[in-house]
N, C-alpha and C positions, 0 to 999 in steps of 0.2 A: 392436563398435568399442572403441577405447581409452577408458578412463575417466580423465579428467583432473580430475574434480570430487570434492570431499568433500561429504557431506551437512551441511547447516546445522542450527542448533539446532531449527528447526521440524520437522525430520524425525528428531531423535534418538530420540524415543519409538518411532517405527516401526522404526528401525534396531535399537534395543535389543530390541524385541519379537520381531524376526526373527533374532536372532543365531544361534539354534540351527538355523534353517532355511537360513541362508546362511553356512556355515562356509568353503566353498571351492567352486570349480567343478572339473570334471574334464576332462582331455584324453584322447585316445587313449593308452593306456599300453603299446602294443606297439611304439611308436617313441619316439625321444627328441625333446625340444624342438628340438634342432638339426636333426633330420631333418624335423620338421614345418615349420620355417622354410624349408628347401630346397624342400619341396613347394609351399609357399605362393608363394615367389619364382618358381618355374617356372610355376605356374598364372597368376601375375600377368603374367609376360613373354608367355605365350601370349595372354592376354586383351588386353594392351596392343597387341601387334602386329596383332591381328585386328580390334580395334574402335576404337582411338584414331585420329582423323582431324584433319588440320590445315587451317585456313582462313587464308589470308593476306589481311588487309585493311591498314589502317594499322599494325596490330600483329598478331602471330601469335596466333590463337585455336585452341582445340582443342574437339572435341566427340566424342561416342561414337556410332558408327553402330549403329543399332538394327535395321535391316533390311538387305536386299541392294541397296537403291537409293540409299544415301548419306544417308538421312533420319535425324533424331534427334528425341528428345522430352525434356522437362524431367526426367522420371524418370531417363533415361540420364545426363544431366548430373549429377544428384544422386548417382547411383551412382558415376560417375566421380570426382567430388570426394571422396566418402567413401573410395574406394579409394586415391586419391592421398595423402591426409593419413594414412591408416592404414598405407600402405606406405612412408612416408618414411624409416623406420629400416631398411628391408629392401631398398630399391631406390634407384637414382639418378634424379635429375631429376624427381622427383614434384612438387616445388613448382612447377616451370616448367609442367607440365601442369595442375596445380591452378589456378594463376593464369590460364592461358589459357582454362580452362573457365569460371571466374568471369567473365572479360571476355566470353566468348561469351554467357553467360546475360544479361548486361547489355545486349548488343547486340540482344536479342530480348525486349523488355518486353511484358507482358500488357496488353491493352486495358483490362481491368478494374481493374488496379492496376499501375502501371509499375514498382513495386519488386518485383513478382513476375515470373516468366518465362512467356512465351508457350509453350503446350503443345507445339507441333510445328513443325519446320522441314523443308523438302525441299531437296534438292540440285538446282540448276539446271544447264543445259547448260554454262555457263561456269565451273561449280565453286563458285559462291557459294551461300550458304544463305539461303532466304527462308521467312518464316512461311507455313504451308500456306494459311491463310485471309487472309493479308496483314493488313488493318486490322481484321479481325474475329476475332482469335484470343485466347483467354483462358488462364488458368492451370489446372494440375492440382495438387491439394494436396500429394501425396507428394514431387514433385520439389523444390518450394520448401522443404519441411520438411527434406529431406536437405541441400539447399544451405546453409540456415541452420545446421543442426547441424554440418556439416563446417567451416563458417567459425569456429564456436566452438572446435572442436578445433584448427584452424589457428592461432588466436590463442594458445592455450595452448602449442602446439608451437613455432611460429616467432616469436610475438610480433607486434605490430601497429605497429612503428616503421619498417618498411621501406616499399617503394613502395605497398603495399596495407595499409590499416587493416582487418584482418580483423574485429576487434571491431565497428567502426563498420558494416561491411557486414552483419555478422550481425544487429545491432540494427535496421538498416533493414528487413531482410526479416522479422524476428520481429514488428516493429510492423505491417507489412503483413499478415502472417498473421492477427494478432488482428483487424485492421480488416476484412479481406475474406473470411477463411475460417472464422471462428468464428460459429456461429449463437448470437446473444446471448440468444435465448429458451430454447434447449435446452442451450447450452453443449456442443455437439457440433461436430465438424469437417465442414464442407461439402465437396462434391466439387471445388469450384474457385471462383474469383472471379466466375464467370458465374452463380452461383446466388444468388437473393435469398431472404431468410428467409421471406418470405410466399408464395413459389412453392408452389402446391398439390402439385405432384408431387415436385419436387426440393428444396424448402426444408428439409425435415428429413432428407433422404437423407444417408447417410454410408457411407464405405468402411472396414470394420473393419481392413483392412491399413494404413490411415492412422493407426490408433490407437497411435501411437508414444509411449508414456508416457515413455520415457527422454528422447526429444527434448523433449517438453513440460516435463519437469522441469528440464532444462537451460535452457530458455527462461525458466522461472520464476526459476531461480537467477540468471540473467544480468540480468533486468529487474526482479525483485521485483514484478511485476505479478500481483496475487492472482487475476486472471481466469484465468491459466493453471492455477492450482490448481483452479478450478471445472471446467475442462475435464478435468483429470486425474481428479478425483473422479467425474465423470459417465461417463467412458470406462471406468474400472475397474468401476464398478457395472453399466454396460451390458454389458460383456463377460460378467460373471457371470450377468446376467439372460438373455442370449441362450443361453449354454451351458445353464443350468438349465431353460429353457423349451423350446428347440428342438433341443438336442443333448445331453441329459443323459447319454447313453451314450458319446459321442465327444468332446465339448467343441469340435467344429468350428464355425467361424463362416462365414457366407456372404460372397460377394463384396460384396454391398450390403445395407444395412438402411434402413428408413424408419419414421417414426412414423405409425401408422394406428389410429384408434379409441382414441387416448390412450396407446398402448404401442408400443414398437419391435418390429419383426418383419422377417424376410427379405422382400425385395422380390419381385415377381412376375417370371416369365421375360420376357426382352426389355425389362427396365426401362430399361437404358442401353446395354449392350454386346452382350448375346446371351441365348440360351436358358438359360444356366447362371448367370445373375445371382443366383439365390437359392441357389446351391450353393457348396461349398468348391471353388473353381476357380482360374483363373490369376491372380486378384488375391489371394484369401484364402490361397493357398499360402505367402505370405510371412509370415503371422501367427506361426507358431512362432518364427521368427527375430526379428521385431519384438518379440514378447512377451518373449522371453529377454533381448534387449538392454534392454528396459524394466525387467525385474526386476534386471538387473545394475546399473543406475543408480539405480533407485527401489525399494529393497528392501522391498516390501510383500508380506505373506504371501498376500494375495488373488491376486497375480500368480503366485506359486508354485503355488497351488491350481489356477489356470487352466491353467498349463503341465502340471501333473500329470494333469489330465483328458485332455488331448490325448495326452501321452506314454503313459499307461496304455493308452489305446485303440489307438494305432498299434502298440505293441509286441505287444499281444494279437492284433490283426487280422493282423499279418504273421508272427507267431511268430518274431520277431527276424530276419526275412529281408528286407533292404532291397529285394531284387528283387520283393517283393510289394507295394511301395508303388506304387499306381496314380496316374495323373494325373487327379485330380478325384474328388470324392465328394459324394453327397447328405449332408445333415447327420446322417442316421442311420447313416452309414458305408458305404452301398452304393456300390461303385465306379461311376464314370461312363465308364471306359475300361478297356482291357486292355493298355495300354502304360505305359511309365515315362518320367519326365522329371526331371532333376536340380533343376528348379525346385520340385518337390514333395519330393524326397528330401533335399536339402541343408538346408532350414530345420528339418527334424526332428532333424538332428544338433545344431543350435544349442540347440534346446529340451531336449535330453537332457543338457546340460552341468551342470545344477545338482543332480544326485542321484547319489550314489555307486552306487546300485543299477542305474544305467544304463550302467555301465562296458562290459560286453560289447556292448551296443547301440551306443554311440558308437564303439567300435572297428570294428564292422561297417559302420556308416554312413560313417566316415572312409575305410575301404578302398574302399567303393563309390564315393565321390567322387574317389578318387585312383587306386588300383590298377586298377580296372575302368572308369575314366572313358571314356565314349564307346562302351562295349560295347552298350548297349541304348537309346541315345538319340541324337538328332541334336544336334550342337553348334550353339548359336545365342546371340545376345546375351543373352537373358533368362536361360536356364539357366546359361550360363557366368558371368554376373555374380552371380547368386544363389549359385552354387557358391563363387566366390572370396570374396564377402562373408561367407558362412557360415564358411568356413575361417578367415578373419581374426578373426571374432568369437570363435570357439572358442579360438583361440590367445591373444587378448588378454584373455579373461575371467580367466585365471589369472596 
């Protein structure tokens, strides 16, 4: 995503320390920036036509269809708002869509905290959208984090003097995130506002793909709430701990972790979503992208080391062949499937952006995301969204 923020004095020492590690990012060098822009715009138009849906109530609302039944989730709204604010200089009408998605999110408040969004809505026979569990629906952390982050970007891009005060809306959600989604005993991010800190099973559980250090750092810059720095410190340390303890050869993180016997570890199978909850699967596949965006905004050498572990392993495992990236892995690197999915391929391209030695690798990954798109995978909301978000991130890093 686009970086509209400068590091403040509290982070100058970190920035100075990492100056040699963060001289620049790399783009694919077999095409021009202009050609990249055209590819991104084309990918966006395909995505917009396929997934953006309109709901007419008192005002026009927009949402992102995440399945083939007209349903949506807060994650999809977060992705949609990120894409709209990021595409504002490359496409038309994105602010209109952005505002409509914000209004949509506010139409569906969470029962746990009304400043957060209810997790899922389904399309009724008359075309209206209703919360799946009606009065008993709660939030999911990643959707609200992306919505708040995108609102901060919108404030910097469009200002907050128009019909929507983006800054005020962002601060409303950021405050709710701290109130309802941060475990104040552990300083970790909970799975949603349905979780209580004292919950024996879920109280300490966290989703590593939610560990968006860049988002959290912007929340801190916006609010000057030192508690966000506590969360950042804990997440950075926890990422290194999980890598060193459970995936020293690969750097992979699992879909979910929890604290057991005094230390964090991968959860057991069927902990929340399925038999692969303890593996690098369809939640964790976003981590290389999220981690790279975090490093882009919060230039800490530990984040670079974490990225390097993952990048070094995947390059060695695939022998620089993107078609050998499989959909899911055990933490030791053993594949869980024999098929490919851009939800796994695209984030690796983002994580390759900060090391000039990855030039050949990022070239091949970009080609796989664009020239060979659709050759070996089925197009759907999730992989199409992660593909486009990854393309935009790489473009905006430099």
